[in-house]
PyMOL Python script that loads the backbone (N, CA, C, O; Angstrom):
from pymol import cmd

cmd.read_pdbstr("""\
ATOM      1  N   MET A   1     147.735 116.189 142.885  1.00  0.00           N
ATOM      2  CA  MET A   1     146.532 116.177 142.054  1.00  0.00           C
ATOM      3  C   MET A   1     145.494 117.174 142.579  1.00  0.00           C
ATOM      4  O   MET A   1     145.209 117.270 143.773  1.00  0.00           O
ATOM      5  N   ALA A   2     144.971 117.880 141.636  1.00  0.00           N
ATOM      6  CA  ALA A   2     143.900 118.847 141.991  1.00  0.00           C
ATOM      7  C   ALA A   2     142.624 118.173 142.085  1.00  0.00           C
ATOM      8  O   ALA A   2     142.439 117.151 141.425  1.00  0.00           O
ATOM      9  N   ASN A   3     141.650 118.685 142.903  1.00  0.00           N
ATOM     10  CA  ASN A   3     140.329 118.299 143.046  1.00  0.00           C
ATOM     11  C   ASN A   3     139.546 118.852 141.835  1.00  0.00           C
ATOM     12  O   ASN A   3     139.568 120.044 141.525  1.00  0.00           O
ATOM     13  N   ARG A   4     138.841 117.888 141.164  1.00  0.00           N
ATOM     14  CA  ARG A   4     138.077 118.370 140.043  1.00  0.00           C
ATOM     15  C   ARG A   4     136.578 118.304 140.474  1.00  0.00           C
ATOM     16  O   ARG A   4     136.135 117.379 141.154  1.00  0.00           O
ATOM     17  N   THR A   5     135.876 119.293 140.055  1.00  0.00           N
ATOM     18  CA  THR A   5     134.401 119.274 140.360  1.00  0.00           C
ATOM     19  C   THR A   5     133.696 119.171 138.986  1.00  0.00           C
ATOM     20  O   THR A   5     134.084 119.822 138.016  1.00  0.00           O
ATOM     21  N   PHE A   6     132.695 118.366 138.949  1.00  0.00           N
ATOM     22  CA  PHE A   6     131.924 118.046 137.740  1.00  0.00           C
ATOM     23  C   PHE A   6     130.607 118.702 137.861  1.00  0.00           C
ATOM     24  O   PHE A   6     130.080 118.883 138.959  1.00  0.00           O
ATOM     25  N   ASN A   7     130.051 119.071 136.704  1.00  0.00           N
ATOM     26  CA  ASN A   7     128.692 119.634 136.678  1.00  0.00           C
ATOM     27  C   ASN A   7     127.735 118.548 136.867  1.00  0.00           C
ATOM     28  O   ASN A   7     127.689 117.580 136.109  1.00  0.00           O
ATOM     29  N   THR A   8     126.889 118.723 137.985  1.00  0.00           N
ATOM     30  CA  THR A   8     125.933 117.725 138.379  1.00  0.00           C
ATOM     31  C   THR A   8     124.540 118.084 137.921  1.00  0.00           C
ATOM     32  O   THR A   8     123.573 117.476 138.380  1.00  0.00           O
ATOM     33  N   HIS A   9     124.406 119.043 137.039  1.00  0.00           N
ATOM     34  CA  HIS A   9     123.062 119.412 136.645  1.00  0.00           C
ATOM     35  C   HIS A   9     122.469 118.325 135.663  1.00  0.00           C
ATOM     36  O   HIS A   9     123.094 117.845 134.718  1.00  0.00           O
ATOM     37  N   GLN A  10     121.244 118.024 135.999  1.00  0.00           N
ATOM     38  CA  GLN A  10     120.533 117.017 135.143  1.00  0.00           C
ATOM     39  C   GLN A  10     119.967 117.651 133.885  1.00  0.00           C
ATOM     40  O   GLN A  10     119.688 118.848 133.808  1.00  0.00           O
ATOM     41  N   MET A  11     119.814 116.751 132.885  1.00  0.00           N
ATOM     42  CA  MET A  11     119.191 117.226 131.697  1.00  0.00           C
ATOM     43  C   MET A  11     117.659 117.473 131.884  1.00  0.00           C
ATOM     44  O   MET A  11     117.017 116.783 132.676  1.00  0.00           O
ATOM     45  N   PRO A  12     117.114 118.407 131.188  1.00  0.00           N
ATOM     46  CA  PRO A  12     115.645 118.673 131.298  1.00  0.00           C
ATOM     47  C   PRO A  12     114.900 117.504 130.851  1.00  0.00           C
ATOM     48  O   PRO A  12     115.347 116.778 129.962  1.00  0.00           O
ATOM     49  N   ILE A  13     113.779 117.287 131.429  1.00  0.00           N
ATOM     50  CA  ILE A  13     112.878 116.098 131.036  1.00  0.00           C
ATOM     51  C   ILE A  13     111.650 116.748 130.294  1.00  0.00           C
ATOM     52  O   ILE A  13     111.065 117.734 130.743  1.00  0.00           O
ATOM     53  N   ILE A  14     111.314 116.123 129.136  1.00  0.00           N
ATOM     54  CA  ILE A  14     110.196 116.523 128.404  1.00  0.00           C
ATOM     55  C   ILE A  14     109.153 115.413 128.413  1.00  0.00           C
ATOM     56  O   ILE A  14     109.504 114.309 127.998  1.00  0.00           O
ATOM     57  N   THR A  15     107.996 115.580 128.814  1.00  0.00           N
ATOM     58  CA  THR A  15     106.888 114.573 128.783  1.00  0.00           C
ATOM     59  C   THR A  15     105.880 114.962 127.819  1.00  0.00           C
ATOM     60  O   THR A  15     105.444 116.112 127.751  1.00  0.00           O
ATOM     61  N   ILE A  16     105.473 113.925 127.008  1.00  0.00           N
ATOM     62  CA  ILE A  16     104.408 114.162 125.935  1.00  0.00           C
ATOM     63  C   ILE A  16     103.315 113.174 126.227  1.00  0.00           C
ATOM     64  O   ILE A  16     103.552 111.973 126.361  1.00  0.00           O
ATOM     65  N   LYS A  17     102.033 113.733 126.331  1.00  0.00           N
ATOM     66  CA  LYS A  17     100.970 112.824 126.651  1.00  0.00           C
ATOM     67  C   LYS A  17     100.082 112.631 125.417  1.00  0.00           C
ATOM     68  O   LYS A  17      99.681 113.600 124.772  1.00  0.00           O
ATOM     69  N   TYR A  18      99.785 111.388 125.104  1.00  0.00           N
ATOM     70  CA  TYR A  18      98.933 111.070 123.883  1.00  0.00           C
ATOM     71  C   TYR A  18      97.676 110.409 124.537  1.00  0.00           C
ATOM     72  O   TYR A  18      97.708 109.677 125.526  1.00  0.00           O
ATOM     73  N   ILE A  19      96.583 110.772 123.846  1.00  0.00           N
ATOM     74  CA  ILE A  19      95.307 110.139 124.337  1.00  0.00           C
ATOM     75  C   ILE A  19      94.758 109.206 123.229  1.00  0.00           C
ATOM     76  O   ILE A  19      94.452 109.590 122.101  1.00  0.00           O
ATOM     77  N   ALA A  20      94.674 107.968 123.672  1.00  0.00           N
ATOM     78  CA  ALA A  20      94.214 106.935 122.717  1.00  0.00           C
ATOM     79  C   ALA A  20      92.699 106.972 122.690  1.00  0.00           C
ATOM     80  O   ALA A  20      92.000 106.940 123.702  1.00  0.00           O
ATOM     81  N   LYS A  21      92.228 107.046 121.378  1.00  0.00           N
ATOM     82  CA  LYS A  21      90.723 107.119 121.223  1.00  0.00           C
ATOM     83  C   LYS A  21      90.188 105.848 120.570  1.00  0.00           C
ATOM     84  O   LYS A  21      89.065 105.434 120.857  1.00  0.00           O
ATOM     85  N   TRP A  22      90.998 105.206 119.671  1.00  0.00           N
ATOM     86  CA  TRP A  22      90.460 103.991 119.018  1.00  0.00           C
ATOM     87  C   TRP A  22      91.372 102.778 119.142  1.00  0.00           C
ATOM     88  O   TRP A  22      92.554 102.961 119.435  1.00  0.00           O
ATOM     89  N   HIS A  23      90.928 101.627 118.949  1.00  0.00           N
ATOM     90  CA  HIS A  23      91.673 100.472 118.753  1.00  0.00           C
ATOM     91  C   HIS A  23      91.142  99.495 117.710  1.00  0.00           C
ATOM     92  O   HIS A  23      89.971  99.602 117.346  1.00  0.00           O
ATOM     93  N   LEU A  24      91.869  98.627 117.251  1.00  0.00           N
ATOM     94  CA  LEU A  24      91.389  97.730 116.165  1.00  0.00           C
ATOM     95  C   LEU A  24      90.666  96.597 116.691  1.00  0.00           C
ATOM     96  O   LEU A  24      91.107  95.971 117.656  1.00  0.00           O
ATOM     97  N   LYS A  25      89.505  96.271 116.076  1.00  0.00           N
ATOM     98  CA  LYS A  25      88.729  95.053 116.542  1.00  0.00           C
ATOM     99  C   LYS A  25      89.511  93.802 116.291  1.00  0.00           C
ATOM    100  O   LYS A  25      89.448  92.882 117.108  1.00  0.00           O
ATOM    101  N   SER A  26      90.238  93.711 115.218  1.00  0.00           N
ATOM    102  CA  SER A  26      91.003  92.400 114.973  1.00  0.00           C
ATOM    103  C   SER A  26      92.237  92.384 115.781  1.00  0.00           C
ATOM    104  O   SER A  26      92.784  91.297 115.963  1.00  0.00           O
ATOM    105  N   ALA A  27      92.747  93.465 116.291  1.00  0.00           N
ATOM    106  CA  ALA A  27      94.025  93.484 117.041  1.00  0.00           C
ATOM    107  C   ALA A  27      93.831  94.529 118.105  1.00  0.00           C
ATOM    108  O   ALA A  27      94.282  95.654 117.891  1.00  0.00           O
ATOM    109  N   PRO A  28      93.178  94.259 119.276  1.00  0.00           N
ATOM    110  CA  PRO A  28      92.926  95.348 120.248  1.00  0.00           C
ATOM    111  C   PRO A  28      94.109  95.941 120.943  1.00  0.00           C
ATOM    112  O   PRO A  28      93.952  96.932 121.657  1.00  0.00           O
ATOM    113  N   HIS A  29      95.334  95.372 120.769  1.00  0.00           N
ATOM    114  CA  HIS A  29      96.511  95.930 121.351  1.00  0.00           C
ATOM    115  C   HIS A  29      97.157  97.033 120.500  1.00  0.00           C
ATOM    116  O   HIS A  29      98.144  97.638 120.917  1.00  0.00           O
ATOM    117  N   TYR A  30      96.620  97.286 119.352  1.00  0.00           N
ATOM    118  CA  TYR A  30      97.058  98.430 118.536  1.00  0.00           C
ATOM    119  C   TYR A  30      96.007  99.575 118.782  1.00  0.00           C
ATOM    120  O   TYR A  30      94.836  99.470 118.417  1.00  0.00           O
ATOM    121  N   TRP A  31      96.506 100.652 119.415  1.00  0.00           N
ATOM    122  CA  TRP A  31      95.774 101.818 119.651  1.00  0.00           C
ATOM    123  C   TRP A  31      96.078 103.028 118.702  1.00  0.00           C
ATOM    124  O   TRP A  31      97.204 103.158 118.222  1.00  0.00           O
ATOM    125  N   PHE A  32      95.171 103.822 118.462  1.00  0.00           N
ATOM    126  CA  PHE A  32      95.349 105.083 117.658  1.00  0.00           C
ATOM    127  C   PHE A  32      94.926 106.241 118.462  1.00  0.00           C
ATOM    128  O   PHE A  32      93.916 106.252 119.166  1.00  0.00           O
ATOM    129  N   THR A  33      95.781 107.246 118.313  1.00  0.00           N
ATOM    130  CA  THR A  33      95.568 108.544 119.089  1.00  0.00           C
ATOM    131  C   THR A  33      94.797 109.461 118.263  1.00  0.00           C
ATOM    132  O   THR A  33      94.568 109.190 117.084  1.00  0.00           O
ATOM    133  N   SER A  34      94.366 110.574 118.834  1.00  0.00           N
ATOM    134  CA  SER A  34      93.550 111.604 118.223  1.00  0.00           C
ATOM    135  C   SER A  34      94.502 112.304 117.178  1.00  0.00           C
ATOM    136  O   SER A  34      93.965 112.915 116.253  1.00  0.00           O
ATOM    137  N   CYS A  35      95.716 112.263 117.250  1.00  0.00           N
ATOM    138  CA  CYS A  35      96.669 112.851 116.229  1.00  0.00           C
ATOM    139  C   CYS A  35      97.135 111.870 115.324  1.00  0.00           C
ATOM    140  O   CYS A  35      98.198 112.094 114.745  1.00  0.00           O
ATOM    141  N   GLN A  36      96.453 110.706 115.079  1.00  0.00           N
ATOM    142  CA  GLN A  36      96.698 109.743 114.072  1.00  0.00           C
ATOM    143  C   GLN A  36      98.033 108.992 114.243  1.00  0.00           C
ATOM    144  O   GLN A  36      98.660 108.660 113.236  1.00  0.00           O
ATOM    145  N   LYS A  37      98.488 108.713 115.462  1.00  0.00           N
ATOM    146  CA  LYS A  37      99.670 107.905 115.693  1.00  0.00           C
ATOM    147  C   LYS A  37      99.188 106.503 116.114  1.00  0.00           C
ATOM    148  O   LYS A  37      98.132 106.379 116.735  1.00  0.00           O
ATOM    149  N   CYS A  38      99.915 105.500 115.798  1.00  0.00           N
ATOM    150  CA  CYS A  38      99.579 104.051 116.114  1.00  0.00           C
ATOM    151  C   CYS A  38     100.533 103.661 117.112  1.00  0.00           C
ATOM    152  O   CYS A  38     101.741 103.864 116.997  1.00  0.00           O
ATOM    153  N   TYR A  39      99.926 103.037 118.205  1.00  0.00           N
ATOM    154  CA  TYR A  39     100.823 102.572 119.346  1.00  0.00           C
ATOM    155  C   TYR A  39     100.513 101.124 119.576  1.00  0.00           C
ATOM    156  O   TYR A  39      99.342 100.748 119.623  1.00  0.00           O
ATOM    157  N   ASN A  40     101.578 100.250 119.729  1.00  0.00           N
ATOM    158  CA  ASN A  40     101.408  98.866 120.048  1.00  0.00           C
ATOM    159  C   ASN A  40     101.626  98.768 121.565  1.00  0.00           C
ATOM    160  O   ASN A  40     102.718  99.034 122.066  1.00  0.00           O
ATOM    161  N   THR A  41     100.513  98.363 122.314  1.00  0.00           N
ATOM    162  CA  THR A  41     100.649  98.274 123.752  1.00  0.00           C
ATOM    163  C   THR A  41     101.434  97.000 124.189  1.00  0.00           C
ATOM    164  O   THR A  41     101.943  96.994 125.310  1.00  0.00           O
ATOM    165  N   LYS A  42     101.559  95.943 123.382  1.00  0.00           N
ATOM    166  CA  LYS A  42     102.323  94.863 123.705  1.00  0.00           C
ATOM    167  C   LYS A  42     103.816  95.143 123.694  1.00  0.00           C
ATOM    168  O   LYS A  42     104.531  94.745 124.614  1.00  0.00           O
ATOM    169  N   SER A  43     104.271  95.801 122.696  1.00  0.00           N
ATOM    170  CA  SER A  43     105.613  96.157 122.607  1.00  0.00           C
ATOM    171  C   SER A  43     106.070  97.394 123.187  1.00  0.00           C
ATOM    172  O   SER A  43     107.249  97.570 123.494  1.00  0.00           O
ATOM    173  N   GLY A  44     105.066  98.349 123.362  1.00  0.00           N
ATOM    174  CA  GLY A  44     105.342  99.604 123.957  1.00  0.00           C
ATOM    175  C   GLY A  44     105.926 100.570 123.008  1.00  0.00           C
ATOM    176  O   GLY A  44     106.587 101.512 123.444  1.00  0.00           O
ATOM    177  N   LYS A  45     105.726 100.404 121.695  1.00  0.00           N
ATOM    178  CA  LYS A  45     106.293 101.251 120.758  1.00  0.00           C
ATOM    179  C   LYS A  45     105.339 101.874 119.708  1.00  0.00           C
ATOM    180  O   LYS A  45     104.313 101.273 119.388  1.00  0.00           O
ATOM    181  N   PHE A  46     105.643 102.987 119.208  1.00  0.00           N
ATOM    182  CA  PHE A  46     104.870 103.622 118.149  1.00  0.00           C
ATOM    183  C   PHE A  46     105.163 102.947 116.834  1.00  0.00           C
ATOM    184  O   PHE A  46     106.324 102.653 116.547  1.00  0.00           O
ATOM    185  N   ILE A  47     104.156 102.690 116.022  1.00  0.00           N
ATOM    186  CA  ILE A  47     104.317 102.112 114.787  1.00  0.00           C
ATOM    187  C   ILE A  47     104.300 103.243 113.657  1.00  0.00           C
ATOM    188  O   ILE A  47     103.424 104.107 113.626  1.00  0.00           O
ATOM    189  N   ASN A  48     105.294 103.167 112.773  1.00  0.00           N
ATOM    190  CA  ASN A  48     105.389 104.237 111.814  1.00  0.00           C
ATOM    191  C   ASN A  48     104.352 103.955 110.690  1.00  0.00           C
ATOM    192  O   ASN A  48     103.993 102.821 110.372  1.00  0.00           O
ATOM    193  N   GLN A  49     103.910 105.102 110.126  1.00  0.00           N
ATOM    194  CA  GLN A  49     103.062 104.958 108.887  1.00  0.00           C
ATOM    195  C   GLN A  49     103.974 104.782 107.799  1.00  0.00           C
ATOM    196  O   GLN A  49     104.990 105.476 107.758  1.00  0.00           O
ATOM    197  N   ILE A  50     103.713 103.880 106.857  1.00  0.00           N
ATOM    198  CA  ILE A  50     104.577 103.608 105.729  1.00  0.00           C
ATOM    199  C   ILE A  50     103.780 103.649 104.331  1.00  0.00           C
ATOM    200  O   ILE A  50     102.566 103.450 104.278  1.00  0.00           O
ATOM    201  N   LEU A  51     104.523 103.907 103.277  1.00  0.00           N
ATOM    202  CA  LEU A  51     103.999 103.992 101.984  1.00  0.00           C
ATOM    203  C   LEU A  51     104.427 102.782 101.240  1.00  0.00           C
ATOM    204  O   LEU A  51     105.624 102.581 101.038  1.00  0.00           O
ATOM    205  N   LYS A  52     103.499 101.958 100.818  1.00  0.00           N
ATOM    206  CA  LYS A  52     103.878 100.729  99.975  1.00  0.00           C
ATOM    207  C   LYS A  52     103.170 100.879  98.613  1.00  0.00           C
ATOM    208  O   LYS A  52     101.944 100.810  98.528  1.00  0.00           O
ATOM    209  N   GLY A  53     103.982 101.087  97.540  1.00  0.00           N
ATOM    210  CA  GLY A  53     103.504 101.456  96.327  1.00  0.00           C
ATOM    211  C   GLY A  53     102.939 102.782  96.363  1.00  0.00           C
ATOM    212  O   GLY A  53     103.685 103.746  96.537  1.00  0.00           O
ATOM    213  N   SER A  54     101.628 102.935  96.208  1.00  0.00           N
ATOM    214  CA  SER A  54     100.947 104.226  96.370  1.00  0.00           C
ATOM    215  C   SER A  54      99.933 104.197  97.486  1.00  0.00           C
ATOM    216  O   SER A  54      99.100 105.097  97.589  1.00  0.00           O
ATOM    217  N   THR A  55      99.987 103.150  98.350  1.00  0.00           N
ATOM    218  CA  THR A  55      99.033 102.947  99.433  1.00  0.00           C
ATOM    219  C   THR A  55      99.678 103.312 100.752  1.00  0.00           C
ATOM    220  O   THR A  55     100.790 102.869 101.037  1.00  0.00           O
ATOM    221  N   ILE A  56      99.009 104.107 101.559  1.00  0.00           N
ATOM    222  CA  ILE A  56      99.569 104.385 102.928  1.00  0.00           C
ATOM    223  C   ILE A  56      98.890 103.477 103.859  1.00  0.00           C
ATOM    224  O   ILE A  56      97.701 103.183 103.731  1.00  0.00           O
ATOM    225  N   GLY A  57      99.707 102.997 104.873  1.00  0.00           N
ATOM    226  CA  GLY A  57      99.195 102.039 105.838  1.00  0.00           C
ATOM    227  C   GLY A  57     100.193 101.738 106.942  1.00  0.00           C
ATOM    228  O   GLY A  57     101.202 102.428 107.084  1.00  0.00           O
ATOM    229  N   TYR A  58      99.907 100.710 107.718  1.00  0.00           N
ATOM    230  CA  TYR A  58     100.768 100.320 108.849  1.00  0.00           C
ATOM    231  C   TYR A  58     101.023  98.797 108.812  1.00  0.00           C
ATOM    232  O   TYR A  58     100.254  98.033 108.227  1.00  0.00           O
ATOM    233  N   ILE A  59     102.043  98.419 109.407  1.00  0.00           N
ATOM    234  CA  ILE A  59     102.348  96.994 109.572  1.00  0.00           C
ATOM    235  C   ILE A  59     101.657  96.528 110.905  1.00  0.00           C
ATOM    236  O   ILE A  59     102.082  96.871 112.009  1.00  0.00           O
ATOM    237  N   ILE A  60     100.642  95.782 110.737  1.00  0.00           N
ATOM    238  CA  ILE A  60      99.819  95.267 111.827  1.00  0.00           C
ATOM    239  C   ILE A  60      99.977  93.771 111.877  1.00  0.00           C
ATOM    240  O   ILE A  60      99.659  93.068 110.918  1.00  0.00           O
ATOM    241  N   ASN A  61     100.477  93.280 113.012  1.00  0.00           N
ATOM    242  CA  ASN A  61     100.762  91.863 113.237  1.00  0.00           C
ATOM    243  C   ASN A  61     101.558  91.259 112.084  1.00  0.00           C
ATOM    244  O   ASN A  61     101.276  90.140 111.656  1.00  0.00           O
ATOM    245  N   GLY A  62     102.568  92.007 111.569  1.00  0.00           N
ATOM    246  CA  GLY A  62     103.426  91.478 110.574  1.00  0.00           C
ATOM    247  C   GLY A  62     102.922  91.610 109.174  1.00  0.00           C
ATOM    248  O   GLY A  62     103.622  91.192 108.251  1.00  0.00           O
ATOM    249  N   LYS A  63     101.829  92.127 108.962  1.00  0.00           N
ATOM    250  CA  LYS A  63     101.256  92.270 107.599  1.00  0.00           C
ATOM    251  C   LYS A  63     100.852  93.736 107.352  1.00  0.00           C
ATOM    252  O   LYS A  63     100.406  94.456 108.245  1.00  0.00           O
ATOM    253  N   PHE A  64     101.037  94.120 106.096  1.00  0.00           N
ATOM    254  CA  PHE A  64     100.593  95.495 105.726  1.00  0.00           C
ATOM    255  C   PHE A  64      99.171  95.677 105.630  1.00  0.00           C
ATOM    256  O   PHE A  64      98.511  94.904 104.935  1.00  0.00           O
ATOM    257  N   VAL A  65      98.560  96.753 106.347  1.00  0.00           N
ATOM    258  CA  VAL A  65      97.203  97.009 106.267  1.00  0.00           C
ATOM    259  C   VAL A  65      96.995  98.427 105.850  1.00  0.00           C
ATOM    260  O   VAL A  65      97.510  99.337 106.499  1.00  0.00           O
ATOM    261  N   SER A  66      96.246  98.661 104.770  1.00  0.00           N
ATOM    262  CA  SER A  66      96.026 100.087 104.315  1.00  0.00           C
ATOM    263  C   SER A  66      95.188 100.870 105.333  1.00  0.00           C
ATOM    264  O   SER A  66      94.531 100.333 106.225  1.00  0.00           O
ATOM    265  N   ILE A  67      95.270 102.138 105.125  1.00  0.00           N
ATOM    266  CA  ILE A  67      94.482 103.046 106.010  1.00  0.00           C
ATOM    267  C   ILE A  67      93.002 102.855 105.832  1.00  0.00           C
ATOM    268  O   ILE A  67      92.200 102.927 106.763  1.00  0.00           O
ATOM    269  N   ASN A  68      92.672 102.596 104.523  1.00  0.00           N
ATOM    270  CA  ASN A  68      91.123 102.363 104.314  1.00  0.00           C
ATOM    271  C   ASN A  68      90.642 101.123 105.086  1.00  0.00           C
ATOM    272  O   ASN A  68      89.544 101.138 105.643  1.00  0.00           O
ATOM    273  N   ASN A  69      91.434 100.070 105.126  1.00  0.00           N
ATOM    274  CA  ASN A  69      90.991  98.827 105.810  1.00  0.00           C
ATOM    275  C   ASN A  69      91.134  99.061 107.397  1.00  0.00           C
ATOM    276  O   ASN A  69      90.408  98.462 108.191  1.00  0.00           O
ATOM    277  N   ILE A  70      92.014  99.876 107.757  1.00  0.00           N
ATOM    278  CA  ILE A  70      92.140 100.188 109.209  1.00  0.00           C
ATOM    279  C   ILE A  70      90.913 100.989 109.618  1.00  0.00           C
ATOM    280  O   ILE A  70      90.328 100.743 110.673  1.00  0.00           O
ATOM    281  N   LYS A  71      90.529 101.932 108.799  1.00  0.00           N
ATOM    282  CA  LYS A  71      89.332 102.750 109.278  1.00  0.00           C
ATOM    283  C   LYS A  71      88.024 101.940 109.355  1.00  0.00           C
ATOM    284  O   LYS A  71      87.140 102.249 110.154  1.00  0.00           O
ATOM    285  N   LYS A  72      87.918 100.895 108.509  1.00  0.00           N
ATOM    286  CA  LYS A  72      86.765  99.991 108.654  1.00  0.00           C
ATOM    287  C   LYS A  72      86.868  99.125 109.987  1.00  0.00           C
ATOM    288  O   LYS A  72      85.868  98.672 110.543  1.00  0.00           O
ATOM    289  N   ASP A  73      88.118  98.943 110.432  1.00  0.00           N
ATOM    290  CA  ASP A  73      88.152  98.031 111.625  1.00  0.00           C
ATOM    291  C   ASP A  73      88.356  98.758 112.892  1.00  0.00           C
ATOM    292  O   ASP A  73      88.563  98.114 113.921  1.00  0.00           O
ATOM    293  N   LEU A  74      88.313 100.064 112.902  1.00  0.00           N
ATOM    294  CA  LEU A  74      88.530 100.865 114.075  1.00  0.00           C
ATOM    295  C   LEU A  74      87.244 100.851 115.001  1.00  0.00           C
ATOM    296  O   LEU A  74      86.094 100.849 114.561  1.00  0.00           O
ATOM    297  N   GLU A  75      87.577 100.844 116.290  1.00  0.00           N
ATOM    298  CA  GLU A  75      86.419 100.871 117.293  1.00  0.00           C
ATOM    299  C   GLU A  75      86.780 101.856 118.424  1.00  0.00           C
ATOM    300  O   GLU A  75      87.937 101.922 118.838  1.00  0.00           O
ATOM    301  N   LEU A  76      85.803 102.611 118.915  1.00  0.00           N
ATOM    302  CA  LEU A  76      86.107 103.594 119.890  1.00  0.00           C
ATOM    303  C   LEU A  76      86.374 102.871 121.205  1.00  0.00           C
ATOM    304  O   LEU A  76      85.681 101.911 121.540  1.00  0.00           O
ATOM    305  N   ILE A  77      87.389 103.336 121.958  1.00  0.00           N
ATOM    306  CA  ILE A  77      87.733 102.747 123.225  1.00  0.00           C
ATOM    307  C   ILE A  77      86.733 103.232 124.248  1.00  0.00           C
ATOM    308  O   ILE A  77      86.574 104.440 124.424  1.00  0.00           O
ATOM    309  N   GLU A  78      86.048 102.317 124.935  1.00  0.00           N
ATOM    310  CA  GLU A  78      85.117 102.616 125.942  1.00  0.00           C
ATOM    311  C   GLU A  78      85.753 103.224 127.198  1.00  0.00           C
ATOM    312  O   GLU A  78      86.839 102.803 127.599  1.00  0.00           O
ATOM    313  N   LYS A  79      85.082 104.223 127.834  1.00  0.00           N
ATOM    314  CA  LYS A  79      85.581 104.816 129.015  1.00  0.00           C
ATOM    315  C   LYS A  79      85.589 103.848 130.208  1.00  0.00           C
ATOM    316  O   LYS A  79      84.599 103.161 130.458  1.00  0.00           O
ATOM    317  N   GLN A  80      86.671 103.799 130.916  1.00  0.00           N
ATOM    318  CA  GLN A  80      86.724 102.918 132.091  1.00  0.00           C
ATOM    319  C   GLN A  80      86.219 103.717 133.318  1.00  0.00           C
ATOM    320  O   GLN A  80      86.668 104.835 133.572  1.00  0.00           O
ATOM    321  N   ASN A  81      85.245 103.091 134.093  1.00  0.00           N
ATOM    322  CA  ASN A  81      84.868 103.744 135.315  1.00  0.00           C
ATOM    323  C   ASN A  81      85.874 103.409 136.441  1.00  0.00           C
ATOM    324  O   ASN A  81      86.122 102.237 136.724  1.00  0.00           O
ATOM    325  N   CYS A  82      86.419 104.397 137.047  1.00  0.00           N
ATOM    326  CA  CYS A  82      87.365 104.244 138.046  1.00  0.00           C
ATOM    327  C   CYS A  82      86.754 104.670 139.379  1.00  0.00           C
ATOM    328  O   CYS A  82      86.336 105.821 139.498  1.00  0.00           O
ATOM    329  N   PRO A  83      86.683 103.810 140.377  1.00  0.00           N
ATOM    330  CA  PRO A  83      86.011 104.140 141.662  1.00  0.00           C
ATOM    331  C   PRO A  83      86.774 105.069 142.527  1.00  0.00           C
ATOM    332  O   PRO A  83      86.257 105.524 143.548  1.00  0.00           O
ATOM    333  N   PHE A  84      88.020 105.381 142.154  1.00  0.00           N
ATOM    334  CA  PHE A  84      88.716 106.346 142.980  1.00  0.00           C
ATOM    335  C   PHE A  84      88.739 107.695 142.565  1.00  0.00           C
ATOM    336  O   PHE A  84      89.321 108.540 143.244  1.00  0.00           O
TER     337      PHE A  84
END
""", "prot")
cmd.dss("prot")
cmd.show_as("cartoon", "prot")
cmd.util.cbc("prot")
cmd.orient("prot")
């Protein structure tokens, strides 16, 4: 049997950083980024924007919420003071 050598090179890693700016007053674990992506901090997943009928929105806590209602419920995330 011949000795086989395998390619041990690792795949390149790509990191993307999103900055959360807003959260919902009614559901503070849903964060929105400056590029309009919705992130659920409880599940650790991004929430897809969907079209229901002719209305654009998101599924928040299991219910469809339109963009217009989300805009009314958004609150700017306060900056945290870090002593380090």
